C-alpha positions as CSV (number, residue, x, y, z in Angstrom):
1,M,149.9,1.5,153.9
2,E,150.1,4.3,156.0
3,N,153.0,7.2,154.9
4,R,154.9,8.3,157.7
5,H,153.4,11.6,157.6
6,S,149.8,9.8,158.4
7,I,147.3,11.4,161.1
8,S,147.8,9.0,164.0
9,T,146.8,11.1,166.9
10,K,145.1,14.0,168.1
11,A,148.0,14.9,170.1
12,D,150.6,14.5,167.7
13,R,150.8,17.4,164.7
14,S,154.8,16.6,164.3
15,W,154.2,16.4,160.9
16,K,152.3,19.4,160.3
17,Y,153.4,23.1,160.1
18,A,153.6,25.3,163.0
19,A,150.4,27.2,163.2
20,P,152.4,31.1,162.5
21,A,153.2,29.5,159.7
22,I,149.7,28.0,158.3
23,W,148.0,31.4,159.9
24,L,150.7,33.1,157.2
25,H,150.0,31.5,154.5
26,W,146.3,31.4,154.7
27,I,146.4,35.0,155.3
28,S,148.5,35.8,152.5
29,A,147.0,33.4,150.0
30,L,143.7,36.0,150.5
31,L,145.6,38.9,150.7
32,V,147.3,38.2,147.4
33,I,144.3,36.7,145.6
34,G,142.3,40.1,146.7
35,L,145.7,41.8,145.3
36,L,145.4,40.1,142.0
37,C,141.7,40.9,141.1
38,I,141.7,44.1,142.7
39,G,144.8,44.8,140.4
40,W,142.3,43.9,137.5
41,Y,139.7,45.3,138.5
42,M,140.7,49.1,138.5
43,M,143.2,48.7,135.4
44,S,140.1,48.0,133.6
45,I,138.5,51.3,135.2
46,E,141.9,53.2,135.5
47,D,140.1,56.5,134.0
48,E,137.3,56.6,135.4
49,P,135.9,59.0,138.3
50,G,136.6,57.0,141.5
51,S,139.0,54.7,140.0
52,A,142.0,56.1,142.6
53,W,140.2,54.6,145.6
54,Y,140.7,51.3,144.2
55,F,144.3,52.2,143.6
56,D,145.0,53.6,146.8
57,Q,143.7,50.2,148.3
58,H,145.7,48.4,146.3
59,K,149.0,50.1,147.3
60,S,148.3,50.2,151.0
61,F,147.1,46.4,150.8
62,G,150.4,45.6,148.5
63,L,152.5,47.5,151.3
64,L,151.0,45.6,154.2
65,F,151.4,42.1,152.0
66,F,155.1,42.7,151.1
67,V,155.7,43.2,155.3
68,L,153.7,39.9,155.7
69,V,155.8,37.8,153.3
70,I,158.8,39.3,154.5
71,V,157.4,38.1,158.2
72,R,156.5,34.6,156.2
73,L,160.2,34.9,154.7
74,I,162.3,35.3,158.2
75,W,160.0,32.5,160.0
76,R,160.1,30.1,157.0
77,V,164.4,30.1,157.1
78,T,163.8,29.9,161.3
79,H,161.4,27.4,161.6
80,K,162.1,24.9,159.1
81,P,159.1,22.2,158.4
82,V,159.0,19.0,159.0
83,P,160.2,16.8,155.2
84,L,158.2,15.9,152.6
85,A,157.1,12.0,153.2
86,H,159.3,9.4,151.8
87,S,156.5,8.1,149.7
88,L,156.5,11.4,147.8
89,P,158.1,10.7,144.1
90,G,162.3,12.8,144.6
91,W,161.0,14.7,141.3
92,Q,157.7,15.9,143.4
93,E,159.7,16.9,146.2
94,K,161.8,19.2,144.2
95,L,159.1,20.5,142.4
96,A,157.4,21.3,145.2
97,G,160.3,23.3,146.2
98,L,160.9,25.1,143.3
99,M,157.3,26.7,143.8
100,Q,157.4,27.4,147.0
101,W,160.7,29.3,145.8
102,L,159.4,30.4,142.8
103,L,156.2,31.8,144.8
104,Y,158.2,33.5,147.4
105,G,160.1,35.6,144.8
106,G,156.8,36.9,142.7
107,M,155.6,37.5,146.4
108,L,158.4,39.9,146.8
109,A,158.8,40.9,143.8
110,M,155.1,41.8,143.3
111,P,155.1,44.6,145.6
112,V,158.6,45.9,145.3
113,L,158.0,46.7,141.8
114,G,154.4,48.2,142.9
115,Y,156.1,50.2,144.9
116,L,158.7,51.6,142.4
117,G,156.5,51.7,139.6
118,A,154.0,54.3,141.9
119,S,156.9,56.4,143.5
120,H,157.6,57.6,139.9
121,T,154.0,59.0,139.9
122,R,152.9,62.3,140.3
123,Q,150.3,60.9,143.3
124,G,153.1,58.6,144.9
125,V,152.8,55.6,147.3
126,A,150.3,56.5,150.4
127,F,149.9,54.2,153.2
128,F,145.7,54.5,153.9
129,G,145.7,57.5,153.4
130,M,149.5,58.5,155.1
131,Q,152.2,59.7,152.4
132,L,154.8,58.1,152.3
133,P,158.6,60.3,152.0
134,V,158.8,60.7,148.4
135,W,162.5,59.7,147.3
136,A,161.8,59.8,143.2
137,M,161.1,62.1,140.4
138,P,157.6,61.9,138.9
139,D,158.7,59.9,135.4
140,H,156.0,58.6,133.5
141,D,158.3,56.3,131.4
142,V,160.1,55.1,134.3
143,A,156.5,54.4,136.3
144,E,155.1,52.5,133.1
145,Q,158.3,49.9,132.8
146,F,157.8,49.1,136.3
147,F,154.4,48.7,136.1
148,D,154.6,46.9,132.8
149,L,157.2,44.5,134.7
150,H,154.5,44.3,137.9
151,A,151.4,43.6,135.2
152,S,153.9,40.3,133.6
153,L,155.1,39.2,137.1
154,A,151.0,39.3,138.3
155,I,150.1,36.7,135.2
156,A,153.0,34.6,136.0
157,L,152.4,35.0,139.8
158,T,148.3,33.9,139.2
159,M,149.7,30.8,137.0
160,L,152.0,29.6,140.1
161,I,149.4,29.8,142.5
162,A,146.9,28.2,139.6
163,L,149.6,25.0,139.9
164,H,149.9,25.0,143.7
165,V,146.2,24.9,144.1
166,L,146.1,21.9,141.6
167,A,148.9,20.2,143.1
168,A,147.2,21.1,146.7
169,L,143.8,20.2,145.5
170,K,145.9,16.3,143.8
171,H,146.7,16.0,146.9
172,L,143.8,16.2,149.1
173,L,140.9,14.6,146.2
174,V,143.4,12.3,144.5
175,D,146.4,11.0,146.4
176,K,144.5,11.6,149.8
177,D,147.8,11.7,151.3
178,D,148.2,13.6,153.8
179,I,150.5,16.8,152.2
180,F,147.6,19.6,151.7
181,Y,147.2,18.4,156.1
182,R,150.7,20.2,156.9
183,I,149.4,23.5,155.8
184,W,145.5,23.6,156.6
185,F,144.1,24.2,160.1
186,W,142.7,20.4,161.6
187,N,143.9,16.6,160.5
188,R,141.8,15.6,158.4
189,N,140.3,12.9,160.9
190,L,139.3,15.8,163.9
């Protein structure tokens, strides 16, 4: 028996997220994964020659990511998605909602903590080579406190992303329902 969000026709897309939400989701996913990978890599080469380039790229893309998350949140608040299928158990629906807001919280907090940490360094914050205004005095201890929080949140966010991906794969491969296709570019029947 198909649930109310099953794909019925090529034209019926009311059960899906809107195209801007889909694009924002996948661009954010690529950026956050890239930022996490570069972040871990740059920390492993922190004191080596040439490592500053990785730090600069991480800061720049982190600021870009922050703006994207703000746009995404504004879209999400102003464009409510269609509710999940009634066939989904209530606990899964509540967990999915909690997971989304934890991901949003982590995606907002990560760049803020990174920016605050970088603002307290001698180098400050630059956006693709353009130095941003300095508002904080360099303070190594304060910077390290923010960077420690940033690193801890990176671990937590990685775990949340892994759970999110596992849940998506469960819906795609095990449940074979349309939950995954709500945020994918095309329907499975196309």
